[in-house]
C-alpha positions in Angstrom: 78.0 -5.6 86.5 74.8 -7.4 85.8 71.3 -6.2 87.0 68.8 -9.1 87.1 65.0 -8.4 86.7 62.8 -10.4 88.8 60.7 -13.3 87.1 56.9 -13.1 87.1 54.9 -16.2 86.2 53.8 -16.0 82.6 50.2 -16.2 81.5 48.9 -19.4 80.0 48.7 -17.7 76.5 52.2 -16.3 76.6 55.8 -18.0 75.9 57.6 -19.1 79.0 59.8 -16.4 80.4 63.5 -16.3 80.2 65.5 -18.1 82.7 67.4 -14.9 83.5 66.6 -11.3 82.4 68.7 -8.2 83.0 71.2 -5.6 82.0 74.9 -5.3 81.8 76.9 -2.1 82.1 78.9 -1.2 79.2 80.9 1.8 77.8 80.0 5.4 78.9 77.6 4.6 81.5 75.2 2.8 79.2 73.6 -0.5 79.7 72.7 -3.4 77.3 69.7 -5.6 78.3 69.5 -9.4 77.6 67.6 -12.8 78.2 68.9 -16.2 78.4 67.1 -19.4 77.8 68.4 -22.9 78.3 71.1 -24.0 80.6 73.2 -21.4 82.5 76.4 -23.3 82.3 76.0 -24.6 78.7 77.9 -23.8 75.5 76.9 -20.2 74.9 75.1 -18.7 71.7 74.5 -14.9 71.7 71.3 -14.3 69.4 71.1 -10.9 67.7 67.5 -10.0 66.9 66.2 -8.7 63.5 65.1 -5.2 62.5 62.7 -4.6 64.2 63.0 -6.9 67.2 64.3 -7.2 70.9 66.0 -9.7 73.3 63.1 -12.4 73.1 62.9 -12.8 69.5 64.2 -16.3 69.7 61.6 -19.1 68.5 60.0 -21.4 71.0 61.9 -24.5 69.3 65.2 -22.7 69.7 64.5 -22.3 73.4 63.4 -25.9 73.7 66.4 -27.2 71.9 68.4 -25.2 74.1 66.9 -26.9 77.3 67.0 -30.3 75.8 70.8 -30.0 74.8 72.3 -27.9 77.5 72.7 -24.9 75.3 72.8 -21.3 76.7 71.0 -18.9 74.6 71.4 -15.0 75.2 69.3 -12.8 73.2 70.6 -9.1 73.4 68.8 -5.6 72.9 70.5 -3.2 70.8 70.7 0.4 72.2 67.5 1.9 71.8 65.0 -1.1 72.4 64.0 -2.8 75.7 66.2 -1.4 78.5 69.4 -0.9 76.5 70.4 2.6 76.6 69.8 4.7 73.2 73.0 5.2 71.4 74.1 5.4 67.7 77.2 3.5 67.0 79.8 4.9 64.5 79.8 1.7 62.7 78.6 -1.8 63.0 82.0 -2.9 64.2 82.0 -0.7 67.1 79.3 -2.7 68.8 81.7 -5.4 69.3 83.4 -3.4 72.1 80.2 -3.6 74.0 79.7 -7.3 73.3 83.1 -8.1 74.8 82.0 -6.4 78.0 78.8 -8.3 78.0 80.4 -11.6 77.5 82.9 -10.7 80.2 80.1 -9.9 82.6 78.3 -13.0 81.7 81.6 -15.3 81.9 81.5 -16.2 78.3 84.9 -17.1 77.4 84.0 -18.5 73.9 80.8 -18.4 72.2 78.8 -18.3 69.1 76.9 -15.6 67.5 73.5 -15.9 65.2 72.0 -12.9 63.6 68.7 -12.7 62.0 68.0 -10.2 59.2 69.3 -7.0 60.6 71.2 -9.1 63.3 73.3 -10.5 60.4 75.8 -7.7 60.2 76.4 -7.6 64.1 76.8 -11.3 64.0 79.3 -11.0 61.2 81.3 -8.0 63.1 81.4 -10.2 65.9 83.4 -13.1 63.8 85.8 -10.4 62.5 86.4 -8.4 65.7 86.8 -11.2 68.3 88.5 -14.2 66.5 89.7 -15.7 69.8 86.1 -15.7 71.2 83.7 -16.1 68.7 84.0 -19.6 67.4 81.1 -19.8 64.8 78.7 -17.4 63.4 75.3 -18.1 62.0 73.0 -15.7 59.9 69.4 -16.2 58.8 68.5 -13.9 55.8 71.2 -11.3 56.8 71.5 -7.7 55.4 74.4 -7.2 53.0 76.9 -4.1 52.9 75.7 -1.1 50.9 78.8 0.7 51.2 82.6 -0.2 50.4 84.1 -2.9 48.3 81.6 -5.7 49.6 78.7 -3.5 48.6 75.7 -4.8 46.8 72.7 -3.0 45.1 69.0 -3.5 45.0 66.3 -4.5 47.5 64.3 -2.6 49.9 67.4 -1.7 51.9 68.2 0.9 49.1 65.2 2.9 50.5 67.3 3.5 53.8 70.3 4.5 51.7 68.0 7.1 49.7 66.8 8.5 53.1 70.0 8.1 55.1 70.2 12.0 55.8 66.6 12.1 57.2 67.0 9.0 59.3 70.4 10.3 60.7 69.0 13.7 61.9 65.3 12.6 62.9 66.2 9.1 64.5 65.1 10.3 67.9 61.8 12.1 67.3 60.9 9.2 64.7 61.8 6.7 67.6 59.6 8.6 69.9 56.8 8.4 67.7 56.9 5.0 67.0 57.1 4.2 70.6 53.8 6.4 71.2 52.2 4.7 68.4 52.8 1.2 69.6 51.6 1.9 72.8 48.4 3.4 71.4 47.7 0.3 69.3 48.9 -2.1 72.0 45.4 -3.7 72.5 45.3 -4.2 68.5 48.6 -6.0 68.3 47.5 -9.4 67.7 44.9 -8.2 64.8 47.8 -5.8 63.5 50.1 -8.8 63.0 47.5 -10.9 61.5 47.1 -8.1 58.8 50.6 -7.8 58.3 50.9 -11.6 57.8 48.2 -11.4 55.4 50.1 -9.4 52.8 53.4 -11.7 53.3 54.6 -14.3 50.9 53.3 -17.8 51.3 56.4 -18.8 53.6 56.0 -15.7 56.2 52.4 -16.1 56.1 52.3 -19.7 57.1 55.0 -19.1 59.8 53.1 -16.2 61.2 49.9 -18.2 61.4 51.5 -20.8 63.9 50.5 -19.9 67.2 53.5 -20.3 69.1 55.2 -17.9 66.5 52.5 -15.3 66.6 52.9 -15.4 70.6 56.7 -15.0 70.5 56.6 -12.0 68.1 53.9 -10.2 70.2 55.6 -10.9 73.4 59.0 -9.6 72.0 57.5 -6.7 70.2 55.3 -5.5 73.6 57.9 -6.1 75.9 60.8 -4.7 73.9 59.0 -1.5 72.9 57.5 -0.6 76.5 60.1 2.2 77.0 61.7 3.0 73.6 61.8 2.1 69.8 64.8 3.9 68.4 66.9 0.9 67.8 65.4 0.0 64.3 66.2 3.4 63.1 69.7 3.3 64.4 70.0 -0.2 62.7 69.0 1.3 59.3 71.7 4.2 59.7 74.3 1.8 60.2 73.3 -0.3 57.3 73.8 2.6 55.0 77.2 3.4 56.2 80.4 1.4 55.8 80.5 -1.5 58.3 83.9 -0.9 59.7 85.2 -4.0 58.5 85.4 -5.9 55.3 83.9 -9.4 54.9 87.5 -10.8 54.3 88.1 -10.0 57.8 85.5 -12.6 59.3 87.8 -15.3 60.3 85.2 -17.3 62.3 83.4 -20.0 60.1 80.0 -18.7 59.1 76.8 -20.9 58.3 74.3 -18.9 56.5 70.7 -19.7 55.7 68.4 -17.8 53.3 65.1 -18.3 51.7 64.9 -18.4 48.1 61.7 -16.3 48.1 62.9 -13.7 50.6 61.2 -10.5 49.7 63.1 -8.3 52.1 66.6 -9.4 51.7 67.1 -10.5 48.2 68.9 -14.2 48.1 71.3 -12.8 45.7 72.6 -10.4 48.5 73.0 -13.7 50.7 74.8 -15.3 48.1 76.9 -12.3 47.4 78.0 -12.1 50.8 78.7 -15.8 51.4 80.9 -15.7 48.0 83.1 -13.0 49.6 83.6 -14.4 53.2 86.5 -16.6 53.7 85.0 -19.6 55.6 81.4 -19.8 54.8 78.7 -22.2 53.5 75.1 -21.3 52.4 71.9 -23.4 52.9 69.1 -22.5 50.7 65.7 -22.6 52.3 63.6 -23.8 49.4 60.3 -22.1 49.1 60.6 -19.9 52.2 60.7 -16.0 52.5 62.3 -13.7 54.9 61.7 -15.3 58.1 62.3 -19.0 56.9 65.2 -19.5 59.2 63.4 -19.1 62.3 61.0 -21.9 61.2 63.9 -24.2 61.1 65.4 -23.2 64.4 66.2 -26.5 65.9 68.1 -27.5 62.5 69.9 -24.3 62.5 71.2 -24.8 66.2 72.1 -28.5 65.6 74.2 -27.5 62.6 75.9 -24.4 64.0 76.7 -26.0 67.5 78.2 -29.1 65.8 80.4 -27.3 63.1 
């Protein structure tokens, strides 16, 4: 069942609102919230946000491309962000049971899935669990496995591995603390994002200096964190566990984009995953860092939807 949210007119300095925004009932009385852009009847692409992020973390270029080419992009809040009910999946694979229900509710027979950073494992899980429905997977600088036969070591994700027991037991109070902190500093969100951008590598710094990207990130952050902010911590817990599937199980074709100066998910992690997937191609984004895939959103959508 879909619970739509009434649209309000966007302010002049804000990104255009989604064409449809609401919640879908999934297992155990929970809800997943979503936002749609583009054509309501076009080929569908489910967009999985990064960690942190929420359903509106979709570049303006991607939204415009969807409108111009009749594409239907659906951003989905993971449990614990936006209006999605907080929940800790036992594994990344388990989320695909909710994805199937969301797809049924939105009348998606077949669709593509794309994941940014922490959304990458969820996109790959969809390609493994729903081979009859997921016709293609795109990953932008996706997180690599830390457990099992496909694991790769190194990178900042190892901090999460080290503190996994703390994250598991303190996820809820930490999430509440983060939510309170965001509410407290909400008037300073713009300067805070500028400060973050100032200490990033040139690629991310340049992208975050673009007004449309800054507006998109602020809109997504402030809208997604209005009620709760435990999803990023739930993500980190899952990334330190076995994902519930092997990379060899991903039967859908995968297109992977990765900046060769990525400081959050090392490029070698992406290359490692692509080499172990049955049907995958890697596109190197020269000179770009972690958010580089968002800066070429039109090219990504064109290549993914034509593949």
